[in-house]
N, C-alpha and C positions, 0 to 999 in steps of 0.2 A: 718501544721500539725493540725488535728482536734481531740480533746479529748472530748469524749462523755460518759456519764454513765447513767445507769437506774436500774430499779429493774427486777428481773426475777420471773416468776410464773409457777406453776406446773399444767399441765393440767390432771385433775383427770380422765377424760374419756379415754385419750389415755395412761394414766399412764407414762407420760413423760415430760421432759422439752423440748418442741419442737416449740416454737415461739420466734423469735427474731424480734422486731419491730425497723425498722431503722428510725432514726430521720432525719427531713428535711435536716440539715446541711450536713449530710452524703449523702443523696440521691441527693442533688445538685452537689456533686463531681462525682457521678457515675450515671447519668441520665438513662442508659440503664436499670437498675434494675427496674424502673418504667414502662417499656414496658412489658406488660403481654404477648406478643407474642414472646419475645425474648428468645432464647434458652440458658439459663444461668445455669451452673452447679456449685457446690460449691466442694471443696476439704478440708478436715480438717486434720491437722496433730498436734500431740503432741510429742514434743521432751523432752527427759528424763534429759537432762543436756544442759547448755548453749554452750557448746563445739558442741554438735549435732545440735544445732539450728543454730549456726554460720557456720557450715560446710553446712548445707542445704541452708542457705542464699547465700553462696558463690556459690554453684551449681546453684541456681535459677539465680543469676547474670550473671554467665557464659553462661547459657542458654537462657538469655533474657526472663525470665518469668515475669509476671505481679508482681507488688509489693504485698506482703501478708498484710492482715488486721489482727491486732493483737487483740484478745479478751481475756479478764482476767476474770476469775471466782474468786471472793473473797468474804469471809464472813465478813461483816462489824460488828464492835464491838456494842453490845447491841441490835442487831436485831435478 
């Protein structure tokens, strides 16, 4: 397991939180992400309960889908 953390920033021009920089440790596990010609898409899902999440994980396992990457948004105290 790899646990990484970092800060987020707001892009004023795009008026969005639109950039996630992947750290070297992460890219070493998924080298295809460095290939600019690779046709890679992403899918984002937000589950409203742990039961929903567990159901989705079971379906993913049954359908032999790739492992998901968990991304947590959290507000740190004092920042």
